[in-house]
C-alpha positions as CSV (number, residue, x, y, z in Angstrom):
1,M,-70.3,257.5,-15.9
2,T,-67.5,257.7,-18.5
3,P,-64.3,259.6,-17.6
4,L,-65.2,262.2,-20.3
5,L,-68.5,263.1,-18.7
6,R,-67.4,262.9,-15.0
7,P,-65.9,266.4,-15.0
8,L,-69.2,267.8,-16.2
9,F,-71.8,265.6,-14.5
10,G,-69.9,263.8,-11.7
11,R,-70.8,264.3,-8.0
12,R,-68.2,267.0,-7.4
13,A,-69.3,268.9,-10.5
14,R,-73.0,268.7,-9.3
15,L,-72.1,269.9,-5.8
16,R,-70.1,272.8,-7.3
17,W,-73.1,273.6,-9.5
18,L,-75.3,273.7,-6.5
19,H,-72.8,276.0,-4.8
20,L,-73.0,278.4,-7.8
21,V,-76.8,278.3,-7.8
22,L,-76.7,279.1,-4.1
23,G,-74.6,282.2,-4.9
24,G,-77.2,283.2,-7.5
25,A,-79.9,282.9,-4.9
26,L,-78.0,285.0,-2.5
27,A,-77.6,287.7,-5.2
28,V,-81.3,288.0,-5.9
29,P,-82.0,290.4,-3.0
30,Y,-79.2,292.7,-4.1
31,V,-80.3,292.7,-7.7
32,L,-83.9,293.4,-6.7
33,A,-82.8,296.3,-4.5
34,G,-80.8,297.7,-7.5
35,E,-83.9,297.4,-9.7
36,V,-86.1,299.2,-7.1
37,V,-83.5,302.0,-6.9
38,L,-82.7,302.3,-10.6
39,G,-86.3,302.1,-11.9
40,P,-87.5,305.4,-10.6
41,V,-84.2,307.1,-11.3
42,T,-84.0,306.0,-14.9
43,G,-87.8,306.3,-15.6
44,W,-88.0,302.7,-16.8
45,T,-91.3,301.2,-15.9
46,D,-90.9,297.7,-17.5
47,V,-88.3,296.6,-15.0
48,L,-88.5,292.9,-15.6
49,G,-88.7,293.3,-19.4
50,S,-85.7,295.5,-19.7
51,L,-82.4,293.7,-20.1
52,P,-80.3,296.8,-19.8
53,L,-82.0,297.7,-16.5
54,Q,-81.4,294.2,-15.2
55,L,-77.8,294.3,-16.1
56,A,-77.4,297.7,-14.5
57,A,-79.2,296.4,-11.3
58,F,-76.8,293.5,-11.3
59,A,-73.8,295.8,-11.5
60,T,-75.3,298.0,-8.7
61,G,-76.1,295.1,-6.4
62,L,-72.6,293.4,-6.4
63,P,-70.8,296.4,-4.7
64,V,-73.6,296.3,-2.0
65,A,-72.9,292.6,-1.6
66,A,-69.2,293.3,-1.2
67,V,-70.0,295.7,1.7
68,T,-72.2,293.2,3.5
69,A,-69.4,290.7,3.2
70,L,-67.6,292.7,5.8
71,F,-69.9,291.4,8.6
72,P,-68.2,288.7,10.8
73,P,-70.6,285.8,10.0
74,V,-70.0,285.9,6.2
75,R,-66.6,284.2,6.1
76,P,-67.5,281.2,8.4
77,L,-70.7,280.6,6.4
78,E,-68.8,280.8,3.1
79,V,-66.0,278.6,4.3
80,G,-68.5,275.9,5.4
81,A,-70.2,276.0,2.0
82,V,-66.9,275.9,0.2
83,R,-65.6,272.9,2.2
84,W,-68.7,270.8,1.7
85,L,-69.8,271.8,-1.8
86,C,-66.5,272.7,-3.6
87,G,-64.4,269.9,-2.2
88,V,-61.6,272.2,-0.8
89,G,-59.5,270.6,2.0
90,P,-60.2,271.9,5.5
91,G,-56.6,272.7,6.1
92,L,-56.6,275.3,3.3
93,L,-59.4,277.4,4.8
94,A,-59.7,279.8,7.8
95,Y,-62.8,279.2,9.9
96,G,-63.0,282.2,12.1
97,P,-64.4,285.6,11.2
98,A,-62.3,288.0,9.2
99,R,-60.6,290.4,11.6
100,T,-57.8,292.3,9.8
101,R,-58.4,294.7,6.9
102,G,-56.7,292.2,4.5
103,E,-58.9,289.3,5.6
104,K,-62.0,291.4,5.2
105,G,-60.9,292.6,1.7
106,R,-60.3,289.0,0.6
107,T,-63.7,287.9,2.0
108,A,-65.5,290.7,0.2
109,A,-63.7,289.8,-3.1
110,W,-64.7,286.1,-2.6
111,F,-68.4,287.0,-1.8
112,T,-68.6,289.2,-4.9
113,L,-67.1,286.5,-7.1
114,H,-69.4,283.9,-5.6
115,L,-72.5,285.9,-6.2
116,G,-71.4,287.2,-9.6
117,I,-70.4,283.9,-11.2
118,G,-73.3,282.2,-9.3
119,S,-75.8,284.7,-10.8
120,I,-74.6,284.0,-14.3
121,V,-74.7,280.2,-13.9
122,A,-78.0,280.3,-12.1
123,G,-79.5,282.5,-14.8
124,L,-78.3,280.1,-17.5
125,S,-79.6,277.2,-15.5
126,L,-83.0,278.7,-15.6
127,A,-83.0,279.7,-19.2
128,V,-81.0,277.2,-21.2
129,P,-82.7,273.8,-20.2
130,P,-86.2,274.8,-21.3
131,F,-84.9,276.2,-24.6
132,A,-82.8,273.1,-25.1
133,V,-85.8,270.8,-24.4
134,V,-87.9,272.8,-27.0
135,L,-85.2,272.4,-29.6
136,M,-84.9,268.6,-29.0
137,A,-88.7,268.2,-29.2
138,L,-89.4,270.4,-32.3
139,P,-88.8,267.6,-34.9
140,F,-91.4,265.5,-33.2
141,S,-94.1,268.1,-32.5
142,A,-95.8,270.0,-35.3
143,G,-97.6,272.1,-32.8
144,L,-94.4,273.4,-31.3
145,R,-93.1,274.3,-34.8
146,H,-96.1,276.5,-35.5
147,S,-96.4,278.0,-32.0
148,R,-94.8,281.2,-30.8
149,F,-91.7,279.2,-29.9
150,G,-91.2,278.1,-33.5
151,M,-89.9,279.9,-36.6
152,P,-91.8,278.5,-39.5
153,E,-89.6,280.1,-42.1
154,V,-86.6,278.2,-40.6
155,W,-88.2,274.9,-39.7
156,G,-89.2,274.4,-43.2
157,E,-85.7,273.4,-44.0
158,G,-85.3,269.7,-43.2
159,W,-81.6,269.8,-42.3
160,V,-82.3,272.6,-39.8
161,L,-85.0,270.5,-38.2
162,A,-82.7,267.5,-38.0
163,L,-80.0,269.5,-36.3
164,A,-82.3,271.0,-33.7
165,P,-82.0,268.1,-31.2
166,V,-78.2,268.1,-31.6
167,A,-78.2,271.9,-30.9
168,G,-80.4,271.3,-27.8
169,A,-78.0,268.6,-26.4
170,A,-75.0,270.9,-27.2
171,L,-76.6,273.7,-25.2
172,L,-77.0,271.4,-22.2
173,V,-73.4,270.2,-22.4
174,A,-72.2,273.8,-22.8
175,L,-74.2,274.8,-19.7
176,A,-72.6,271.9,-17.8
177,G,-69.2,273.1,-19.0
178,C,-69.9,276.7,-17.8
179,A,-71.0,275.4,-14.4
180,A,-68.0,273.1,-14.1
181,G,-65.6,275.8,-15.2
182,G,-67.1,278.3,-12.8
183,G,-67.1,275.8,-9.9
184,A,-63.4,274.9,-10.6
185,L,-62.4,278.5,-10.8
186,L,-64.0,279.3,-7.4
187,A,-62.5,276.1,-5.8
188,R,-59.1,277.2,-7.1
189,W,-59.4,280.8,-5.7
190,A,-61.0,279.7,-2.4
191,P,-57.7,279.0,-0.5
192,A,-56.3,282.3,-1.5
193,L,-59.3,284.4,-0.6
194,L,-60.8,282.3,2.3
195,G,-57.6,280.6,3.5
196,P,-55.6,281.6,6.6
197,S,-53.3,284.6,6.4
198,A,-49.5,284.3,6.9
199,R,-50.1,285.4,10.5
200,D,-52.7,282.7,11.0
201,R,-50.4,280.0,9.6
202,L,-47.5,281.2,11.7
203,A,-49.7,281.1,14.9
204,A,-50.9,277.6,14.0
205,A,-47.4,276.4,13.4
206,E,-46.2,277.9,16.7
207,A,-49.1,276.3,18.5
208,R,-48.4,273.0,16.9
209,A,-44.7,273.2,17.8
210,A,-45.5,274.0,21.4
211,D,-48.0,271.1,21.6
212,L,-45.4,268.7,20.1
213,A,-42.7,270.0,22.5
214,V,-45.0,269.4,25.5
215,R,-45.9,265.9,24.3
216,N,-42.2,265.2,23.7
217,R,-41.4,266.1,27.2
218,L,-44.3,264.0,28.5
219,A,-43.0,261.0,26.5
220,R,-39.5,261.5,27.9
221,E,-40.9,261.6,31.4
222,L,-42.8,258.4,30.8
223,H,-39.7,256.7,29.4
224,D,-37.5,257.8,32.2
225,S,-39.8,257.1,35.1
226,V,-41.6,254.0,33.9
227,G,-38.5,252.5,32.2
228,H,-36.4,252.9,35.4
229,A,-39.2,251.4,37.5
230,L,-39.6,248.4,35.2
231,S,-35.9,247.7,35.2
232,A,-35.7,248.0,39.0
233,V,-38.7,245.9,39.6
234,M,-37.5,243.2,37.2
235,L,-34.1,242.9,38.9
236,Q,-35.6,243.1,42.4
237,A,-38.1,240.3,41.6
238,G,-35.3,238.2,40.0
239,A,-33.0,238.7,43.0
240,A,-35.8,237.9,45.5
241,R,-36.6,234.7,43.5
242,R,-33.0,233.5,43.7
243,V,-32.7,233.8,47.5
244,L,-36.4,233.0,48.3
245,D,-35.4,230.0,50.4
246,T,-32.2,231.2,51.9
247,D,-32.6,234.9,52.7
248,P,-36.2,235.8,53.7
249,G,-35.0,239.2,55.0
250,F,-33.7,240.2,51.6
251,V,-36.9,239.0,50.0
252,R,-39.0,241.2,52.3
253,E,-36.8,244.1,51.5
254,A,-37.0,243.5,47.8
255,L,-40.8,243.2,47.9
256,A,-41.1,246.4,49.9
257,A,-38.9,248.2,47.3
258,I,-41.1,246.8,44.5
259,E,-44.2,248.1,46.3
260,D,-42.7,251.5,46.8
261,T,-41.4,251.7,43.3
262,T,-44.6,250.7,41.7
263,R,-46.7,253.0,43.9
264,R,-44.5,256.0,43.0
265,T,-44.4,255.2,39.3
266,V,-48.2,254.7,39.1
267,G,-48.6,258.2,40.7
268,E,-46.3,259.7,38.1
269,L,-48.0,257.8,35.3
270,D,-51.5,259.0,36.3
271,A,-50.3,262.6,36.5
272,V,-48.7,262.5,33.0
273,L,-51.7,260.8,31.5
274,G,-53.9,263.3,33.1
275,V,-52.0,266.1,31.3
276,L,-52.3,264.3,28.0
277,R,-56.0,263.6,28.6
278,D,-56.9,267.2,29.5
279,G,-54.8,268.5,26.7
280,D,-53.6,271.4,28.9
281,P,-50.0,272.3,27.9
282,T,-49.7,274.3,31.2
283,G,-50.4,271.3,33.3
284,T,-47.6,269.7,35.2
285,A,-46.8,266.2,36.3
286,P,-45.0,265.5,39.6
287,A,-41.4,266.7,39.3
288,P,-39.0,264.8,41.5
289,T,-35.8,266.7,42.3
290,L,-32.3,265.8,43.1
291,A,-32.5,267.5,46.5
292,A,-35.7,265.7,47.6
293,D,-35.7,262.4,45.9
294,L,-32.1,261.3,45.3
295,D,-31.9,259.2,48.5
296,G,-35.1,257.4,47.7
297,L,-33.9,256.7,44.1
298,L,-30.7,255.2,45.4
299,R,-32.5,253.1,48.0
300,R,-34.9,251.6,45.5
301,T,-32.1,250.9,43.0
302,R,-29.9,249.3,45.6
303,A,-32.8,246.9,46.5
304,A,-32.4,245.4,43.0
305,G,-28.9,244.2,43.9
306,P,-26.3,246.5,42.4
307,R,-23.6,248.0,44.6
308,I,-24.0,251.7,44.3
309,T,-21.3,254.1,45.6
310,A,-22.7,257.6,45.6
311,T,-20.5,260.7,46.3
312,V,-22.3,264.0,46.4
313,T,-20.1,267.0,47.1
314,A,-22.5,269.6,45.5
315,D,-25.1,271.3,47.7
316,V,-28.1,269.9,45.9
317,A,-30.5,271.8,48.1
318,T,-29.5,275.1,46.5
319,L,-29.7,274.0,42.9
320,P,-32.0,275.9,40.6
321,P,-35.3,274.0,40.2
322,P,-34.9,273.3,36.5
323,V,-31.4,271.9,37.1
324,S,-32.5,269.9,40.1
325,R,-35.3,268.3,38.1
326,E,-33.4,267.5,35.0
327,A,-30.4,266.2,37.0
328,Y,-32.7,263.8,38.9
329,R,-34.0,262.4,35.6
330,I,-30.4,262.1,34.2
331,V,-29.3,260.2,37.3
332,Q,-32.4,258.0,37.1
333,E,-31.9,257.1,33.5
334,G,-28.1,256.5,34.1
335,L,-28.9,254.0,36.9
336,S,-31.6,252.4,34.7
337,N,-28.9,251.8,31.9
338,A,-26.6,250.4,34.5
339,L,-29.2,248.0,35.7
340,R,-30.1,246.9,32.2
341,H,-26.7,246.7,30.6
342,G,-24.1,246.3,33.4
343,G,-23.8,242.5,33.2
344,D,-23.2,240.3,36.2
345,R,-20.8,242.7,37.9
346,R,-23.2,245.5,38.7
347,A,-21.0,247.9,40.6
348,V,-22.1,251.5,39.9
349,A,-20.2,254.6,40.9
350,L,-22.1,257.9,41.0
351,R,-20.6,261.2,41.6
352,I,-22.3,264.6,41.7
353,D,-19.9,267.6,42.0
354,A,-20.2,271.4,41.7
355,A,-17.3,272.6,39.5
356,G,-17.4,276.3,39.2
357,D,-20.6,277.4,37.6
358,H,-21.5,273.8,36.5
359,L,-23.0,270.7,38.0
360,E,-21.1,267.6,37.0
361,I,-22.8,264.2,37.1
362,T,-20.6,261.2,36.5
363,L,-21.9,257.6,36.5
364,A,-19.7,254.6,35.7
365,N,-20.4,250.9,35.8
366,A,-18.5,247.8,34.7
367,L,-19.4,246.2,31.4
368,A,-20.0,242.5,31.1
369,A,-17.1,240.5,29.8
370,A,-18.9,239.3,26.7
371,G,-22.3,239.0,25.2
372,P,-24.9,241.5,24.3
373,A,-24.6,243.3,27.7
374,A,-21.1,244.4,26.8
375,R,-22.4,246.6,24.0
376,P,-23.7,250.1,24.8
377,A,-27.4,250.7,24.6
378,A,-27.2,252.7,21.5
379,D,-25.7,249.7,19.6
380,R,-28.6,247.3,20.5
381,P,-31.8,246.9,18.6
382,G,-34.4,249.2,20.2
383,G,-31.7,250.7,22.6
384,G,-30.3,254.2,22.9
385,H,-33.6,256.0,23.7
386,G,-32.5,256.7,27.2
387,L,-29.2,258.2,26.1
388,R,-30.9,260.4,23.6
389,G,-33.2,261.6,26.4
390,I,-30.2,262.4,28.6
391,A,-28.6,264.3,25.7
392,D,-31.9,266.2,25.1
393,R,-32.1,267.2,28.8
394,A,-28.5,268.4,28.8
395,R,-29.0,270.5,25.7
396,L,-32.3,271.9,27.1
397,L,-30.3,273.6,29.9
398,G,-27.3,274.5,27.7
399,G,-25.1,271.7,29.1
400,T,-23.0,268.9,27.6
401,F,-23.3,265.1,27.4
402,E,-20.7,262.4,27.0
403,A,-21.2,258.6,27.1
404,G,-19.0,255.7,26.1
405,A,-16.7,252.8,27.1
406,V,-13.6,253.9,29.0
407,Q,-11.1,251.2,30.1
408,G,-13.7,248.4,30.3
409,R,-16.2,250.6,32.1
410,W,-19.3,252.4,30.7
411,R,-19.1,256.1,31.7
412,L,-21.8,258.7,31.5
413,R,-20.7,262.3,32.1
414,V,-23.0,265.3,32.0
415,R,-22.3,269.0,32.8
416,L,-25.2,271.3,33.5
417,P,-24.8,275.1,34.0
418,L,-26.0,276.2,37.4
419,T,-27.1,279.6,36.0
420,V,-30.0,278.7,33.6
421,P,-30.4,281.3,30.8
422,G,-33.8,282.9,30.6
423,A,-34.8,281.2,27.4
424,H,-33.8,277.8,28.7
425,R,-35.5,278.4,32.0
426,R,-38.8,279.2,30.3
427,T,-38.5,276.1,28.2
428,A,-37.6,273.9,31.1
429,T,-40.4,275.0,33.3
430,E,-43.2,274.7,30.7
431,G,-45.2,271.6,31.2
432,P,-43.8,268.7,33.2
433,A,-40.1,268.7,33.8
């Protein structure tokens, strides 16, 4: 099909034509009801043969159709037809019943337009093709020229008879143009009349933002827990391999730490994946806290070989739950960075203090003398995700974050407020923390 004919006879044009004919079919009961009412009132007996009565019945039936469009099933049915027959994108339409007065008004306007334009196109589709076929056949059939369809005084002119097929073909093209124009007009108006309201779009955007926030927190949990576990297991296995023949006791301790680390991480991974699988934003993954899990974290990390000096002066048992959870993840990620990027001199100093109304976490480790390990994570290809996660967790609670090289040592310093504002508290406790 040539590009010139595709807008009139292409697949989309045919489907929109079908949509208009469907609207004409839906209008038939309303028009018949109008004829039944107007016939006795006006005294017209020849209902079908009276064009004025039919037009009056059509004008009477459309307001009745607009009233019936207020019923809840109308909009979902119309939206389904528009999506599949008019080619309107699903994101531009609202699928639920009309609830507010504005939505019901737009649905009624759409239903009236659909039935009105559809009735006109359906009527033309019934009347024009037979007449066009007769015109195209007249030059080749003497019987048609002298029948009641013919006009002998006109067909006697040769040029008129020669133009009859052209006129018939032009009528068919004009009908296709009317159908294509009506279908395009309805497809253009559908998003405005059947689309979501501003309230619906705002609700959908808020739901999408909440879902993305939950998934972002889940991704951060996976990065922190699994990333730390893999770093610890890798270093524990490497250290055990190096002393396999000389220090069996250390090897047993490293293997026990590997078993404990992997068991715990698999449990956290299953819980987080369960939340993702169920799609429940209110579900929660296991939330280790500074009070309950710091000792285990230090024990598993030390089994990988680094010398960790931990000084805890804050009363971690009395920390608010959001602060305790986020502080644990910050310490975990800081230790993971120390394991990955500390070089051969893996000596880590961890300090957790309560300074006024803030919890201060300071973690420092020596940088390697040279080589890629001497660079901070943010400067390496694929690095820096952990630092961004720490910064996000600090901002989540209204705290501050600093990280950088200081006198040959990499230092991480985080300050978290001990009094969590209400908005931050709600955000921190939604989903897994």
